[in-house]
C-alpha positions as a Python dict, from the first residue, in 0.01 Angstrom:
ca = {
    (1, 'M'): (0, 0, 0),
    (2, 'Y'): (114, 66, -346),
    (3, 'L'): (441, 133, -515),
    (4, 'S'): (534, 433, -745),
    (5, 'R'): (780, 348, -1020),
    (6, 'E'): (1064, 316, -802),
    (7, 'C'): (1038, 458, -451),
    (8, 'N'): (829, 307, -158),
    (9, 'I'): (501, 473, -97),
    (10, 'I'): (325, 362, 225),
    (11, 'E'): (-33, 450, 323),
    (12, 'E'): (-310, 293, 503),
    (13, 'K'): (-595, 358, 273),
    (14, 'Q'): (-663, 233, -79),
    (15, 'S'): (-480, 409, -366),
    (16, 'P'): (-705, 639, -573),
    (17, 'I'): (-916, 481, -861),
    (18, 'G'): (-1070, 815, -975),
    (19, 'V'): (-922, 1156, -930),
    (20, 'K'): (-1143, 1462, -957),
    (21, 'K'): (-1047, 1738, -1181),
    (22, 'L'): (-814, 1986, -1014),
    (23, 'S'): (-986, 2295, -879),
    (24, 'W'): (-737, 2480, -663),
    (25, 'E'): (-608, 2789, -846),
    (26, 'I'): (-263, 2898, -710),
    (27, 'K'): (-256, 3254, -567),
    (28, 'E'): (28, 3492, -617),
    (29, 'H'): (104, 3513, -240),
    (30, 'T'): (115, 3114, -228),
    (31, 'K'): (374, 3138, -509),
    (32, 'A'): (577, 3377, -299),
    (33, 'K'): (559, 3144, 2),
    (34, 'H'): (655, 2843, -211),
    (35, 'K'): (949, 3044, -347),
    (36, 'I'): (1102, 3084, -3),
    (37, 'L'): (1046, 2716, 88),
    (38, 'K'): (1213, 2602, -238),
    (39, 'N'): (1508, 2819, -176),
    (40, 'Y'): (1540, 2673, 191),
    (41, 'L'): (1488, 2310, 88),
    (42, 'G'): (1761, 2349, -174),
    (43, 'A'): (1995, 2414, 116),
    (44, 'W'): (1839, 2193, 394),
    (45, 'F'): (1822, 1842, 197),
    (46, 'P'): (2195, 1832, 119),
    (47, 'I'): (2314, 1976, 454),
    (48, 'M'): (2130, 1722, 658),
    (49, 'A'): (2145, 1431, 431),
    (50, 'F'): (2529, 1460, 405),
    (51, 'T'): (2566, 1442, 787),
    (52, 'N'): (2271, 1195, 888),
    (53, 'P'): (2168, 853, 782),
    (54, 'K'): (1799, 947, 778),
    (55, 'I'): (1606, 1270, 733),
    (56, 'I'): (1259, 1333, 731),
    (57, 'Y'): (1038, 1607, 553),
    (58, 'I'): (683, 1665, 688),
    (59, 'D'): (414, 1868, 500),
    (60, 'G'): (129, 1893, 741),
    (61, 'F'): (-145, 2019, 513),
    (62, 'A'): (-20, 1881, 172),
    (63, 'G'): (-307, 1969, -48),
    (64, 'P'): (-390, 1800, -392),
    (65, 'G'): (-17, 1800, -511),
    (66, 'R'): (-95, 2014, -817),
    (67, 'Y'): (-287, 2321, -890),
    (68, 'K'): (-557, 2387, -1147),
    (69, 'N'): (-305, 2527, -1411),
    (70, 'G'): (-46, 2259, -1369),
    (71, 'E'): (169, 2427, -1102),
    (72, 'D'): (341, 2186, -860),
    (73, 'G'): (218, 2172, -501),
    (74, 'S'): (442, 2187, -216),
    (75, 'P'): (484, 1803, -179),
    (76, 'I'): (565, 1747, -554),
    (77, 'Y'): (837, 2033, -561),
    (78, 'A'): (987, 1899, -241),
    (79, 'L'): (1024, 1558, -401),
    (80, 'K'): (1162, 1711, -707),
    (81, 'I'): (1420, 1929, -516),
    (82, 'A'): (1521, 1622, -307),
    (83, 'K'): (1561, 1399, -617),
    (84, 'E'): (1770, 1666, -803),
    (85, 'I'): (2004, 1685, -497),
    (86, 'Y'): (2009, 1303, -453),
    (87, 'E'): (2108, 1267, -819),
    (88, 'A'): (2368, 1525, -803),
    (89, 'H'): (2545, 1372, -516),
    (90, 'L'): (2473, 1006, -566),
    (91, 'N'): (2808, 887, -433),
    (92, 'R'): (2742, 1055, -96),
    (93, 'L'): (2376, 994, -59),
    (94, 'E'): (2302, 659, -209),
    (95, 'N'): (2299, 491, 137),
    (96, 'K'): (2096, 767, 297),
    (97, 'E'): (1714, 738, 362),
    (98, 'F'): (1481, 1019, 276),
    (99, 'V'): (1138, 1003, 444),
    (100, 'F'): (844, 1225, 339),
    (101, 'F'): (520, 1257, 548),
    (102, 'F'): (243, 1401, 348),
    (103, 'I'): (-70, 1466, 546),
    (104, 'E'): (-397, 1578, 395),
    (105, 'A'): (-735, 1547, 568),
    (106, 'N'): (-957, 1621, 268),
    (107, 'K'): (-1030, 1295, 96),
    (108, 'S'): (-1058, 1443, -267),
    (109, 'N'): (-727, 1638, -215),
    (110, 'Y'): (-567, 1325, -82),
    (111, 'K'): (-668, 1116, -372),
    (112, 'S'): (-527, 1375, -611),
    (113, 'L'): (-198, 1395, -407),
    (114, 'Q'): (-143, 1019, -421),
    (115, 'H'): (-212, 1027, -795),
    (116, 'E'): (53, 1300, -856),
    (117, 'I'): (310, 1133, -637),
    (118, 'S'): (269, 806, -820),
    (119, 'Q'): (343, 980, -1158),
    (120, 'L'): (707, 1047, -1033),
    (121, 'S'): (999, 835, -1071),
    (122, 'L'): (1188, 859, -760),
    (123, 'P'): (1508, 693, -599),
    (124, 'K'): (1451, 355, -403),
    (125, 'N'): (1562, 512, -77),
    (126, 'F'): (1282, 781, -101),
    (127, 'K'): (1021, 656, 149),
    (128, 'I'): (675, 828, 87),
    (129, 'I'): (415, 804, 368),
    (130, 'T'): (78, 961, 287),
    (131, 'K'): (-199, 1007, 559),
    (132, 'N'): (-564, 1090, 496),
    (133, 'E'): (-624, 1247, 833),
    (134, 'E'): (-552, 1555, 1028),
    (135, 'F'): (-213, 1666, 1083),
    (136, 'S'): (-236, 1664, 1471),
    (137, 'E'): (-368, 1317, 1459),
    (138, 'T'): (-80, 1194, 1259),
    (139, 'M'): (182, 1355, 1478),
    (140, 'E'): (21, 1238, 1800),
    (141, 'K'): (45, 882, 1665),
    (142, 'L'): (407, 936, 1583),
    (143, 'F'): (485, 1082, 1926),
    (144, 'S'): (316, 789, 2094),
    (145, 'F'): (522, 541, 1889),
    (146, 'F'): (856, 721, 1985),
    (147, 'D'): (753, 735, 2348),
    (148, 'T'): (662, 359, 2364),
    (149, 'T'): (969, 249, 2164),
    (150, 'G'): (1214, 499, 2313),
    (151, 'K'): (1299, 617, 1953),
    (152, 'G'): (1345, 971, 1850),
    (153, 'L'): (1244, 1172, 1559),
    (154, 'A'): (1522, 1180, 1295),
    (155, 'P'): (1635, 1518, 1182),
    (156, 'T'): (1311, 1674, 1044),
    (157, 'F'): (1181, 1981, 858),
    (158, 'A'): (816, 2038, 919),
    (159, 'F'): (612, 2267, 696),
    (160, 'I'): (288, 2351, 877),
    (161, 'D'): (62, 2551, 646),
    (162, 'P'): (-298, 2525, 774),
    (163, 'F'): (-593, 2618, 545),
    (164, 'G'): (-827, 2882, 675),
    (165, 'T'): (-903, 2874, 1034),
    (166, 'K'): (-768, 2526, 1104),
    (167, 'Y'): (-558, 2517, 1415),
    (168, 'V'): (-242, 2341, 1508),
    (169, 'P'): (-218, 2291, 1891),
    (170, 'F'): (112, 2459, 2009),
    (171, 'E'): (190, 2129, 2202),
    (172, 'I'): (232, 1964, 1866),
    (173, 'V'): (487, 2213, 1745),
    (174, 'K'): (663, 2219, 2082),
    (175, 'K'): (701, 1834, 2089),
    (176, 'I'): (862, 1842, 1715),
    (177, 'M'): (1107, 2093, 1847),
    (178, 'S'): (1193, 1886, 2154),
    (179, 'Y'): (1379, 1644, 1915),
    (180, 'T'): (1741, 1702, 1807),
    (181, 'K'): (1795, 1858, 1475),
    (182, 'C'): (1414, 1947, 1407),
    (183, 'E'): (1293, 2260, 1241),
    (184, 'V'): (948, 2404, 1185),
    (185, 'F'): (828, 2649, 917),
    (186, 'F'): (475, 2763, 1036),
    (187, 'N'): (229, 2995, 843),
    (188, 'H'): (60, 3195, 1106),
    (189, 'M'): (-275, 3334, 969),
    (190, 'Y'): (-395, 3531, 1269),
    (191, 'S'): (-708, 3656, 1065),
    (192, 'G'): (-865, 3328, 1166),
    (193, 'V'): (-823, 3403, 1534),
    (194, 'L'): (-996, 3756, 1476),
    (195, 'R'): (-1273, 3577, 1310),
    (196, 'S'): (-1322, 3268, 1530),
    (197, 'K'): (-1479, 3290, 1868),
    (198, 'D'): (-1372, 2955, 1989),
    (199, 'V'): (-1137, 3076, 2272),
    (200, 'T'): (-1047, 2695, 2346),
    (201, 'D'): (-876, 2671, 1999),
    (202, 'H'): (-708, 3007, 2051),
    (203, 'T'): (-544, 2882, 2376),
    (204, 'Q'): (-429, 2555, 2209),
    (205, 'L'): (-293, 2744, 1918),
    (206, 'Y'): (-71, 2965, 2132),
    (207, 'G'): (-16, 2747, 2437),
    (208, 'T'): (-148, 3028, 2662),
    (209, 'D'): (-449, 3255, 2705),
    (210, 'K'): (-234, 3564, 2648),
    (211, 'W'): (-359, 3596, 2304),
    (212, 'K'): (-657, 3781, 2425),
    (213, 'Y'): (-447, 4070, 2527),
    (214, 'C'): (-324, 4094, 2154),
    (215, 'L'): (-667, 4118, 1979),
    (216, 'N'): (-654, 4512, 1958),
    (217, 'K'): (-300, 4477, 1789),
    (218, 'P'): (-328, 4154, 1589),
    (219, 'E'): (32, 4177, 1461),
    (220, 'K'): (132, 4097, 1843),
    (221, 'L'): (-9, 3760, 1806),
    (222, 'T'): (290, 3661, 1580),
    (223, 'E'): (522, 3802, 1838),
    (224, 'L'): (348, 3607, 2113),
    (225, 'Y'): (381, 3286, 1904),
    (226, 'A'): (752, 3346, 1859),
    (227, 'F'): (789, 3411, 2227),
    (228, 'Q'): (617, 3087, 2331),
    (229, 'L'): (848, 2887, 2102),
    (230, 'Q'): (1150, 3027, 2283),
    (231, 'D'): (997, 3046, 2630),
    (232, 'Q'): (784, 2731, 2645),
    (233, 'A'): (945, 2509, 2374),
    (234, 'G'): (1302, 2600, 2443),
    (235, 'V'): (1376, 2714, 2085),
    (236, 'L'): (1694, 2892, 2045),
    (237, 'Y'): (1629, 3090, 1726),
    (238, 'T'): (1324, 3215, 1560),
    (239, 'R'): (1254, 3456, 1265),
    (240, 'S'): (920, 3593, 1172),
    (241, 'F'): (849, 3716, 821),
    (242, 'N'): (552, 3905, 705),
    (243, 'V'): (389, 3914, 387),
    (244, 'R'): (179, 4212, 272),
    (245, 'N'): (35, 4340, -56),
    (246, 'R'): (144, 4662, -211),
    (247, 'K'): (-160, 4841, -42),
    (248, 'N'): (2, 4722, 301),
    (249, 'A'): (-278, 4487, 361),
    (250, 'H'): (-170, 4182, 589),
    (251, 'I'): (-169, 3852, 406),
    (252, 'F'): (14, 3602, 648),
    (253, 'D'): (317, 3570, 878),
    (254, 'L'): (558, 3301, 842),
    (255, 'I'): (753, 3184, 1159),
    (256, 'Y'): (1062, 2972, 1135),
    (257, 'A'): (1200, 2788, 1445),
    (258, 'T'): (1551, 2622, 1457),
    (259, 'N'): (1823, 2540, 1720),
    (260, 'N'): (2090, 2569, 1459),
    (261, 'T'): (2270, 2878, 1351),
    (262, 'L'): (2343, 2736, 1013),
    (263, 'G'): (1978, 2666, 955),
    (264, 'L'): (1899, 3032, 1067),
    (265, 'E'): (2144, 3163, 806),
    (266, 'K'): (2017, 2955, 536),
    (267, 'M'): (1649, 3062, 601),
    (268, 'K'): (1755, 3421, 605),
    (269, 'E'): (1937, 3366, 270),
    (270, 'A'): (1605, 3211, 128),
    (271, 'M'): (1422, 3499, 226),
    (272, 'W'): (1645, 3760, 63),
    (273, 'K'): (1664, 3539, -250),
    (274, 'A'): (1276, 3537, -282),
    (275, 'D'): (1255, 3918, -321),
    (276, 'P'): (898, 3910, -434),
    (277, 'L'): (817, 4171, -708),
    (278, 'G'): (488, 4281, -822),
    (279, 'N'): (204, 4277, -573),
    (280, 'F'): (367, 4144, -264),
    (281, 'Q'): (650, 4236, -24),
    (282, 'F'): (833, 4044, 249),
    (283, 'R'): (927, 4197, 575),
    (284, 'D'): (1126, 4057, 875),
    (285, 'I'): (928, 4141, 1183),
    (286, 'T'): (1112, 3945, 1448),
    (287, 'I'): (1218, 4219, 1657),
    (288, 'P'): (976, 4520, 1724),
    (289, 'G'): (1161, 4827, 1589),
    (290, 'Q'): (1364, 4628, 1346),
    (291, 'I'): (1130, 4584, 1054),
    (292, 'V'): (1329, 4542, 740),
    (293, 'L'): (1191, 4500, 378),
    (294, 'F'): (1342, 4237, 171),
    (295, 'E'): (1427, 4390, -172),
    (296, 'L'): (1676, 4383, -439),
    (297, 'E'): (1863, 4686, -306),
    (298, 'P'): (1829, 4652, 74),
    (299, 'D'): (1833, 4965, 309),
    (300, 'L'): (2173, 4908, 458),
    (301, 'S'): (2132, 5237, 655),
    (302, 'L'): (1933, 5027, 920),
    (303, 'L'): (2219, 4778, 945),
    (304, 'K'): (2463, 5071, 1009),
    (305, 'K'): (2212, 5202, 1273),
    (306, 'F'): (2184, 4852, 1439),
    (307, 'L'): (2577, 4822, 1460),
    (308, 'L'): (2616, 5161, 1598),
    (309, 'N'): (2345, 5094, 1868),
    (310, 'E'): (2509, 4765, 1968),
    (311, 'F'): (2882, 4843, 1955),
    (312, 'K'): (2924, 5242, 1977),
    (313, 'G'): (3232, 5304, 2188),
    (314, 'K'): (3353, 4938, 2166),
    (315, 'Q'): (3625, 4752, 1990),
    (316, 'V'): (3490, 4408, 1885),
    (317, 'S'): (3608, 4146, 1635),
    (318, 'I'): (3476, 4096, 1283),
    (319, 'S'): (3342, 3752, 1408),
    (320, 'E'): (3151, 3929, 1695),
    (321, 'I'): (2985, 4152, 1428),
    (322, 'E'): (2903, 3860, 1198),
    (323, 'N'): (2742, 3676, 1492),
    (324, 'F'): (2543, 3972, 1595),
    (325, 'V'): (2409, 4022, 1244),
    (326, 'L'): (2317, 3664, 1194),
    (327, 'L'): (2161, 3616, 1537),
    (328, 'K'): (2009, 3967, 1612),
    (329, 'T'): (1924, 4133, 1278),
    (330, 'P'): (1728, 4044, 944),
    (331, 'Y'): (2049, 4091, 753),
    (332, 'L'): (2301, 3844, 611),
    (333, 'K'): (2682, 3810, 641),
    (334, 'G'): (2711, 3926, 296),
    (335, 'H'): (2558, 4277, 382),
    (336, 'I'): (2838, 4347, 632),
    (337, 'K'): (3200, 4403, 505),
    (338, 'N'): (3198, 4591, 159),
    (339, 'K'): (2838, 4704, 160),
    (340, 'T'): (2827, 4864, 515),
    (341, 'L'): (3172, 4865, 699),
    (342, 'V'): (3367, 4996, 423),
    (343, 'P'): (3126, 5305, 365),
    (344, 'M'): (3138, 5353, 759),
    (345, 'L'): (3519, 5354, 758),
    (346, 'K'): (3501, 5619, 483),
    (347, 'D'): (3276, 5829, 695),
    (348, 'D'): (3491, 5783, 1000),
    (349, 'L'): (3238, 5603, 1190),
    (350, 'I'): (3470, 5310, 1265),
    (351, 'S'): (3851, 5242, 1269),
    (352, 'V'): (3994, 4905, 1162),
    (353, 'L'): (4297, 4720, 1338),
    (354, 'R'): (4402, 4447, 1092),
    (355, 'P'): (4616, 4143, 1169),
    (356, 'T'): (4980, 4160, 1072),
    (357, 'G'): (5031, 4140, 692),
    (358, 'S'): (4680, 4236, 608),
    (359, 'K'): (4649, 4581, 449),
    (360, 'S'): (4276, 4570, 347),
    (361, 'G'): (3959, 4379, 390),
    (362, 'F'): (3811, 4235, 715),
    (363, 'K'): (3974, 3897, 753),
    (364, 'E'): (3950, 3675, 1062),
    (365, 'G'): (4122, 3861, 1346),
    (366, 'T'): (4035, 4201, 1233),
    (367, 'L'): (3921, 4448, 1524),
    (368, 'I'): (3681, 4731, 1463),
    (369, 'T'): (3636, 5009, 1688),
    (370, 'F'): (3303, 5195, 1669),
    (371, 'H'): (3316, 5586, 1726),
}
């Protein structure tokens, strides 16, 4: 065990004596992925810490902590974001516990990670736990501890970003999601499934052998994984995001799982804020036929189409519309009123019945009829 400048760092191995020169060079699509995660953590940390005495952040494939040219790895920027939020709200958070699990199986990366964490000055109530072992191994030990003691997992956000063809058994993710207020953000790289011939690994990854029916349409593998989360793990809400280069070649898919509508809203906001420029693009691929590109000027004609398909011939409240957009489309609440309903009103696609005393806008209590 060793201590950083202020916070507690706990691990079972010796702290690093010699750290090899960093060799990982960050890729542009990794920067894009990290941007989404940063955006979301900026919302998740304060929301959860304000309302819970203890929260947990898990990075299952933590890496070396820093890239070749000095860029922060995901564990370091997670700690920095949490520290910034903690210091900005010290009066509300000084008695809260922030727990960080950083898991890295590669010994060289692990030593580098320990070194990078030790250079940070962090609050005393930040508890850092590092593990030099496989993600699944650490989680199985945690689950065994909880099952034995009767304790549960505190509100947790698990970032699962495996390297190459490494697999995370579906049962691990399912178990995480069985605890209250837990979320998973999973990098699903199905290219490894297409390359590997180990069918046992595939079945463990998806929790079913139905993956074999998707090999001719590999994009269906992400759809299968999200279905399994809802059907087998009981997850209420999932969103799937696709990252492609400008030549439309698939890079990876990101799958988010939560049982909380506020979390869903914040993750969608994080995706829209990321808005990758240059060589990459993000698309929401949650629902077949509803693929939406995240860009500075979104195509709101698709939102208009979704609303008409859902509500044509009906009179519904503005809150019903907002709920539909949040849960059933890739769009945000901010895309609804002025950007979509106002043009639809001008085009006589809807009529509006406002509450007494309200002459404009779409306040609570407003009823909209879709023609």
